[in-house]
N, C-alpha and C positions, 0 to 999 in steps of 0.2 A: 470356876470350880470352887466349891465351898471348902473352907478349911476343915470342917468337920468330916467331909467325905474323904479327906486325905489322911485321916488318922488310922489307927489299927482296928477300930471297931467297925463292923459292917453297918452300912446305912441302907435300909430297905426303903427305897423310894420309887415312885412311878413318874412323877413330873420333875422337871429341872427347877432350879431356883427361879423365883419370879424376877429377881433383879438381873440386870444385864450381865452377861459373862464378860469378865475383864479381857482385855487384849493380851496377846501373848507376851509382850514386854513386861506386863504387870504381874504375870504369874509368879508365884513363889517357888522356891527350890523344890518343895515337895511335889508340886504340880508338874514341874519340868521332869522330875525323876519318874513320876507316874507315866507321863507321856513317852519318855525315852524307853522305859521298860516295855510298854505296849508295842511301840514300834520295833524294839529289839526282838520281841517274841514273833512279830509278823515277819521280820527279816529272816529269823531262823527257820520258820515254817517254809517260806517261799524259796529260800536258798536250797533246801533239800529237795525241792521239785526238780531242780536243774543241775545240782552239784555232781550228779553221776555222768553228765553228758560227755565231758572231756575225759572222764576216767573210764568210759565204756570199753575201749580196746584193752586197757590194762586189766580190768575186771574180767573180761572175756578170756584173756590169756591165762590169768592165774587160777580161775575157777573152772575153766573148761565149759563155760556157758555157751549155748547155741544162740542163733539169732532170735528165736522166740523168747528165750530167757532174758536176753538183753532188753527186749521191748518191755518185758514185765518188770524190770527194775524201775521204770518210770511209770508205767500203767499201774503197777502194784502199789504205788504210792498215791497217785492221783485218783484212782478209782475209789478206795475207801474214803477219801476226802469228799468226793462228789456224793457218795452214798450217805455219809454221816453229817454233812454240814447243816442240813435242815433240822435234824434232830438235835445237834449240838447247839444251834442257835436258840431253839425253844427251851432246852434244858437250862441255858443261861438265864432266860427270862424268868423261869419258874424257881430256880434254886440258887441264883446268885451268879453273876457273870464272872466276878473274880474267883469264886470257888471253883467253877467249872474250868476256867482258864488254868488254874494251878493244878487241878487234877490232870488235865490234858498234858501239862508240862512235865509232870512226873512220869507219865507213861511215855511221852515222846523222848525224854532223856534216857530212859531205860532201853527203849527200842533202838536208839542211836548207838548205845553201847553194844547191844546185840549185833547190830550191823557191822560194827568195827571188829567184832570177834568172830564173825561168821566164817566157817571153814569151807562151805560149799554154796552153790547157787540157790538151793532149796531153802536153807536157813536164811540166806540174805534176802530173798524175796519175801519170806514170812515176816522177817523183822521190818522190811520196808512197808508191808501192809499194816503192821502195828503202828509204825510211825504215822502213816496216813490216817488211821483211825484216831490217834491222839490229836493230830493236827485238826481234824474235823471238830473236836471239842474246843480247841484253842482259838481258831481263826474267827468264828462269829463273835466271840466275846470282845475281841479287839475293836472291830468296826462298830459294834453296838455300844461299847463304852465311850468311844469317841463321839458317837451320834448323840447320846443322852447327856454328855458332859459339856459340849461346846455349842454355841449358838452364833448365827449371823456370819459376819465376815471372819470372826475368829475361828469358826468351824471350817470355813473355806480354806483358811491358811493351814489348819491342822490336817485337813484332808489333802491339801497339797503336799504336805510332808509325808502323809501316808502314801500318796502316789509316788513320791520320790523313793521311798523305801521299796515299794513294789518294783519300780524300775531298776533300782540298784540290785535287788535280789535276783531279777531275771537274768542278769549278766554276771553278778558276783559269784553265783553258784558255779557256772562253768569255769570262771577264772580261778576260783579256789580249787576246784576239782583238778584243773590242769596243773596249777602250781604245786599243790600238795602231792599229786601223783608223780610229777617230775622230780620233786625233791627227794622222794623215797625216804622219808624220815625214819631212822632206825630200822631200815629195811622193811617197813610196813606197806610200801607201795601205795595203794589207793585207800587203805583203811583210815588214815587220819581225816579223810573228808567227812566221816561219820563221828569219829571220836571227838572232834572239836566241838560238837554239840553238847558234850557232857558239862564242861565248865560254864558254857553259855546258859544251858538249862538251869543249872544250880543258881546262877546269878538272877535269872528271871524269877525263880521260886522265892529266893530270899528277899529281893527288893520288891517284888510284886505283892507279897503278903503284907508288907509294911506300907507301901505307898499307893497301890492301885485302889481306887474307891470301889466299894461293893454297891451293886444296884440290882434290884429285882422288881417285878410287878408287885402290886399290893397283895394279891391272893395267889398262892402257889397251888394251882389246880393240879389234879392228877394228870400225868403226861399221857398223850394219845399213843399208847403202845401199838394199837392196830395200824394207825397211820404211819408210825415209824417203820413198822415191818413192811407195809405195802410200798412205801416210797423207796426203801432200800431194795426190795425185790424188783421193782420196775427198773431202777437204774442199772442194777446188775444184769438183768435180762437183756437190756438194750446195749450196754457197753461191752459186755463179755464177747458176744459173737462178732462185734465189729473189730475187736482186738485179735480174736483167734481165727476168724474165718479164712483169711488168706493162707494161713499155715496148713489148712486142711482142704484148700481149693474150694471153699464155699459149699460145703455139703448141705443137705436139706435141713439138718438140725439147727444150723445157724439161722436160717430164715424162720424156723419154727420158734426159736428163742426170741427173735425180734418181735414176732407176732404176739408171743406170750407177754413180752415186755410192754407192748402197747396196750394189751388187754389189762395188765396189772396197773398201768398208769390210769386207764379209764376207771377201774374199780377204786383206785386211790382217790381220784377226783370226786367220784360219787360219794365215797365215805366222808370226805372233807366237807362236802355240801351239807350232809346230814349233821356234822359235828360243829357247825359254825357257832351255835349257841352253847356249846359245851366243851370249851378248851380245845379247839382243833390244833393240829400240828401246824397247818398253814392257814392263816387268816385270808381267805379268798378275796375279801374286799380290797386287799392291797393291789390286786391286778386290775381294778377298775380304772385306776388312773394310768394314762398312757406314759406318764413320766417314769413310773416304776417298771411297768411291763416293757416299755421300749428300751429303757436303760438296761434291764436284764438281758434282753435279746442282743443288744450291742455288746454287753459283757460276754455273752456266749461266743459271739464272733471273735472278740478279743482273745479269749482262751483258745479257740480253734486255731487261729493263725499263729499264736505263740507256740502251742504244742506242735504244730506242723513245722514251723520255721526253725526253732532252736535245735531240735533234735537232728534234722536233716542238714542244717548248716554246719554243725560240728563234724558230721560224717563227711560232708563235702570238703571242709577245710583240711581234714587229716587224710582222707583217702583220695579225694579229687585233686587236691593240690600238694599232697605229701607233706603237710605241716606236722611238726611235733605237737604234743599236748600243750607245751609251753607257748609256742607261736599261735596255736589256735586260741589259747587263753588271751593272748594279746589282742586278737581280733575282737573278742568279747569285751575287752577293756575299751576299745574304740567305741563300740556300741554303747557301753555303759556311760561313757563321758557324754555322749549325745543325749542319752536318756536323762541323766542328771541335769543337764542344761534345760531340757524341755520341762522336766518336773519342777525345776526352780522357777521358771517363768510361770507355771501353773500356780505354784504356792504364792508367789508375789502378787498375782492378779487378784487374789482373794475373791474369786467368783464374779468379777466385774463383767467378763465377756460371756458368761453363761455357756450355752451350747456351742457358740462360735469357736471357743478355744479347743475343745476336743475334736471338733470337726476339722479345724485347720490342721491339727496334729495328724489326723487320719489321712488328709490329702497330701501332706508332706511325706508321710511314710509311703503312700501309694506311689507318688512320683519317684521317690528315691529307690523303691523296690524295682520299679520298671527300669531305671537307669542301671541298677546293679545287675539285673538280668541281662541287659544288653552287654554289659562289661564282662560278665561271666561267659557269655556265648562267644564274644570276640577274643577274650584272653586265653581261653582254653586252659592248658596246664601251666601257662607262664604268668598268671595273674599273681602279683605280689601284694603283700600286706599294705605297703605304702600306696599302691595304685588304688586299692579299694577303700582307702580311708574316707574320702568324701561321701560316697553313698552310704557306707556303713554308719558313719556318725549321724547323717541326716535321718536314716531309718530310726536310730535310737532317739534322736531329737523329737521326731513326730510321735513315737510311742510314749515318750515321757510326758507329753502334753495331754494324754488321754486318761491314764489311770485314775488320778486323784479327782479331777473334775467330774468324770463319769460317775464315780461313787457318790460324790457330794450331791450332784444334781439328781441322781436316781433316788436317793434316800431322803432328800430334803423335807418332804411332806409326810413322812412316815410317823405315826403316833409313837410316843416313847414306849408305851407298853408292848408294842410289836417290834421294837428295835432289833431284838435278837432273832426273831423269825425272819424279818426282812433281810438282816445281815446274812443269815444262813442261806437264804434263797439267792441273794445276790452273789455271794461267794461260791455257791453251788454252780452258778452259771459259768464262771470262769474256770473252775476246776473240772467240771464236766466237759467244758470246751477243750481244756488241755488234754483230758483223757481221750476224747473223740479225735482231737488233732493228732495225738500220738498214734492212735489206731489208724488214722487216715494215711499215715506215712507208709503203711503196708500197701495201700492202693496206688499212691502216686510216687513213691520212692523205691521201696523194696521190690515192687513188682518189676521195676526197670532194672535194678541192680542184681536181684536174686541173691542178695547177701554177698555179692562178689566185691573184693577190694579194688577191682579194676578202676583206674582213674577216670577213663573216658565215660564209663557207665555211670559213675557217681556224679560226674559233672552234668551229664544229660538229665539224670533224674532230678538234680537240684534245680535246673532250669524249669522243669515241669512244676516243681513245688512252688516256685516264685509266681507262676501264673495263678495257681490256687490262692496263694497269699494275697495277691493283688485283688482277686475277686472278693475275698472275704473282707478286705479293707474297704472296698467300694460299698459292700452291703452294710458294714458297720457304720460308715459315714451316713448312709441313708437312714438307718434306724435312729441316729442321733437327732433327727428332726422331731422325735417325740419328746426330747428334753426341752425345758423352758428356754424361751428366747431371751428372757430377762430374769434376773434373780429376784428374790422377794424384796430385798432392800432397794433394788432399782425401781421395782414397781411401786413401792411405798413412796 
């Protein structure tokens, strides 16, 4: 990272420095601060995806929200992210990645304050949607800035840290949600899970403005507004009926919206083909390489299984086993310890094992999920936190080996001028997967429980979910064969 890029003045560049990027131990304090701020912003975004999980019963009780509203507390956040990530990534390419990141942070911090002050479920869902829209601006800039700043083994290490943060966020959200809700600070119940974002957001703004390097493409073309509108329309028309269909017993309009969504997707792709020589929203040549397209498909499976597993797991722990939010949070701590261990191994490997590392992680998670399913089925209502420690830690360990290497290998050959667009697409895959996975809970979990708190029904439904999770893991492992068998440095 060049010293000039770490100053206060924006640096508008397309290509990285021609000299080798220094290793992490040689990075100066300013570079480390920039990296930590970027990872801190990513942590804040990802935590808010899952922070409501262990607080759902308390939110439902205090606001009078129904089962459909509870689902939209997560879908209402992930859907705007999925809709806006492609646009957010391209805006960063055109107008400055640091600038768009800081704008998104302002909106995200404001929306978090509104969530904490919400008096009813309607306002809370609206504020969650605003959070998601702001996160769609922030997230692509993080991955794109890492991509254009670091090279070679140094980048693999940084992406390993990025994977560790993602792994940490997946479980730290429910842990914070449970602990803060249980603590009932100043009688605020669940509200501090959102209010804590305010000081964090302010820190990202102040430090990010000073230390994060600015980067753009050489020429800021006019944004593809038609492409933005078509991509957003297609995603909404596909995800919305999947989220709402079960609540209305799958009426005809759900299938009509799905068909319209597929039609809008086709129109969007046709529009993008015509725009390829005139600043398209999505550079379609990115998909010609199976490394990127296969990695995106694997990332989609990753999001699907996370969206399906984490929401149903917290309901199983609290309703199926009768755990308090605090004890459910402890279960997530066990999983987080495993994820951090797996992500640490990924970071230290510096890309030496290429696709074999994330594939091994997927297989470990698959075997551990099968073992956990057998344990849940045999233990019924007597399964203790101590008894489930081994499979839960191993599930986390396997997942921790996937996130960072998958991102690094998928984006390794992306041109720097398309870093934002590729980052937006890649992040869209996991967030769209999370939205679809959350919607899928209606088919494989809520359909069995009917929203009932009955322990037996919740246990049976969770066992069904684990079968789905195992299938998604197997598919993700298969898709990883599209990733390179050797890294660029190994080939050289």
